[in-house]
N, CA, C and O of each residue as an XYZ file, in Angstrom:
216
protein
N       0.850     -1.170      0.000
C       0.000      0.000      0.000
C       0.906      1.246      0.000
O       1.897      1.281      0.729
N       0.582      2.250     -0.796
C       1.416      3.449     -0.869
C       1.358      4.273      0.418
O       0.380      4.233      1.165
N       2.441      5.021      0.651
C       2.508      5.908      1.813
C       2.266      7.348      1.370
O       2.723      7.779      0.311
N       1.542      8.068      2.200
C       1.211      9.456      1.906
C       1.573     10.348      3.093
O       1.632      9.900      4.238
N       1.810     11.617      2.785
C       1.957     12.644      3.809
C       0.780     13.596      3.630
O       0.544     14.101      2.533
N       0.044     13.837      4.709
C      -1.084     14.754      4.671
C      -0.732     15.962      5.533
O      -0.500     15.836      6.735
N      -0.696     17.133      4.902
C      -0.430     18.389      5.603
C      -1.771     19.056      5.859
O      -2.562     19.242      4.934
N      -2.032     19.419      7.121
C      -3.305     20.053      7.429
C      -3.110     21.331      8.240
O      -2.174     21.460      9.029
N      -4.009     22.248      8.022
C      -4.148     23.446      8.843
C      -5.535     23.356      9.458
O      -6.513     23.050      8.777
N      -5.603     23.627     10.762
C      -6.902     23.574     11.420
C      -6.950     24.537     12.586
O      -5.926     25.042     13.044
N      -8.157     24.779     13.054
C      -8.381     25.637     14.210
C      -8.733     24.707     15.370
O      -9.720     23.973     15.314
N      -7.905     24.748     16.431
C      -8.136     23.831     17.543
C      -9.215     24.361     18.479
O      -9.809     25.409     18.228
N      -9.459     23.639     19.542
C     -10.541     23.989     20.474
C     -10.317     25.333     21.163
O     -11.277     25.973     21.593
N      -9.058     25.768     21.273
C      -8.754     27.052     21.904
C      -8.873     28.217     20.929
O      -8.725     29.373     21.328
N      -9.137     27.929     19.656
C      -9.252     28.966     18.645
C      -7.946     29.312     17.963
O      -7.889     30.260     17.180
N      -6.885     28.551     18.249
C      -5.580     28.807     17.643
C      -5.455     28.090     16.301
O      -6.004     27.004     16.114
N      -4.727     28.707     15.368
C      -4.435     28.062     14.093
C      -3.268     27.113     14.285
O      -2.256     27.486     14.879
N      -3.394     25.903     13.793
C      -2.378     24.870     13.968
C      -2.061     24.253     12.616
O      -2.961     24.012     11.811
N      -0.775     23.997     12.365
C      -0.334     23.287     11.160
C       0.378     22.021     11.602
O       1.176     22.045     12.539
N       0.091     20.923     10.931
C       0.754     19.667     11.262
C       0.739     18.756     10.034
O       0.108     19.062      9.023
N       1.437     17.646     10.143
C       1.428     16.665      9.062
C       1.359     15.265      9.649
O       1.765     15.034     10.788
N       0.843     14.340      8.863
C       0.738     12.947      9.259
C       1.235     12.072      8.125
O       0.946     12.331      6.956
N       1.979     11.040      8.469
C       2.461     10.052      7.507
C       1.638      8.788      7.716
O       1.500      8.313      8.844
N       1.091      8.244      6.635
C       0.293      7.040      6.776
C       0.230      6.263      5.478
O       0.554      6.778      4.408
N      -0.196      5.007      5.592
C      -0.437      4.162      4.429
C      -1.931      4.180      4.138
O      -2.756      4.079      5.046
N      -2.263      4.310      2.866
C      -3.666      4.305      2.452
C      -3.733      3.840      1.006
O      -2.727      3.836      0.296
N      -4.921      3.450      0.579
C      -5.074      2.950     -0.785
C      -5.156      4.071     -1.812
O      -4.942      3.833     -3.001
N      -5.466      5.309     -1.368
C      -5.555      6.429     -2.298
C      -5.316      7.744     -1.546
O      -5.327      7.786     -0.315
N      -5.099      8.820     -2.323
C      -4.922     10.139     -1.713
C      -6.174     10.564     -0.964
O      -6.088     11.115      0.133
N      -7.327     10.312     -1.550
C      -8.572     10.733     -0.899
C      -8.816      9.974      0.401
O      -9.343     10.540      1.358
N      -8.438      8.703      0.443
C      -8.596      7.937      1.679
C      -7.642      8.468      2.752
O      -8.027      8.590      3.915
N      -6.414      8.782      2.374
C      -5.445      9.328      3.331
C      -5.964     10.633      3.920
O      -5.885     10.847      5.129
N      -6.488     11.494      3.076
C      -7.028     12.778      3.523
C      -8.221     12.568      4.455
O      -8.321     13.227      5.491
N      -9.106     11.673      4.102
C     -10.300     11.395      4.916
C      -9.912     10.877      6.300
O     -10.499     11.286      7.301
N      -8.923      9.974      6.361
C      -8.489      9.400      7.631
C      -7.934     10.481      8.552
O      -8.295     10.553      9.727
N      -7.060     11.317      8.012
C      -6.442     12.356      8.842
C      -7.463     13.380      9.309
O      -7.451     13.776     10.475
N      -8.345     13.813      8.419
C      -9.355     14.797      8.807
C     -10.274     14.231      9.885
O     -10.661     14.953     10.804
N     -10.626     12.961      9.788
C     -11.531     12.369     10.774
C     -10.891     12.260     12.154
O     -11.605     12.221     13.156
N      -9.555     12.211     12.229
C      -8.854     12.098     13.513
C      -8.450     13.453     14.085
O      -7.889     13.514     15.179
N      -8.722     14.529     13.374
C      -8.313     15.857     13.813
C      -9.358     16.464     14.740
O     -10.545     16.512     14.418
N      -8.893     16.926     15.900
C      -9.789     17.581     16.859
C      -9.790     19.076     16.584
O      -8.952     19.809     17.109
N     -10.708     19.517     15.781
C     -10.805     20.921     15.419
C     -11.406     21.054     14.034
O     -11.787     20.063     13.411
N     -11.486     22.289     13.557
C     -12.064     22.552     12.233
C     -10.944     22.667     11.218
O     -10.147     23.603     11.275
N     -10.877     21.727     10.292
C      -9.837     21.712      9.269
C     -10.120     22.814      8.254
O     -11.217     22.898      7.702
N      -9.104     23.670      8.014
C      -9.274     24.759      7.056
C      -8.637     24.422      5.715
O      -9.068     24.939      4.684
N      -7.608     23.556      5.710
C      -7.029     23.096      4.443
C      -6.288     21.788      4.658
O      -5.797     21.508      5.751
N      -6.215     20.995      3.604
C      -5.510     19.716      3.661
C      -4.875     19.447      2.293
O      -5.517     19.586      1.251
N      -3.613     19.062      2.327
C      -2.882     18.743      1.101
C      -2.263     17.360      1.254
O      -1.708     17.037      2.305
N      -2.357     16.547      0.212
C      -1.836     15.193      0.252
C      -0.716     15.049     -0.778
O      -0.842     15.496     -1.918
N       0.377     14.418     -0.357
C       1.472     14.112     -1.274
C       1.902     12.667     -1.069
O       1.942     12.166      0.055
N       2.221     12.013     -2.171
C       2.705     10.646     -2.100
C       4.169     10.661     -1.724
O       4.945     11.438     -2.280
N       4.560      9.807     -0.780
C       5.961      9.726     -0.368
C       6.766      8.992     -1.434
O       6.310      7.991     -1.984
N       7.946      9.486     -1.718
C       8.836      8.825     -2.674
C       9.593      7.702     -1.996
O       9.704      7.664     -0.770
N      10.113      6.788     -2.801
C      10.873      5.655     -2.251
C      12.310      6.021     -2.050
O      13.100      5.193     -1.595
């Protein structure tokens, strides 16, 4: 299964803007994005997915 990096910006419970990234295996870019967004505690304002190179 391919590995992806998902970069997200979100607003946390305190109202602060937060940027972070997650590395994970998923069957597609859209699945990787969906997984990360569903685990984020806050309102996601943007998400970018990139496939990791070997």
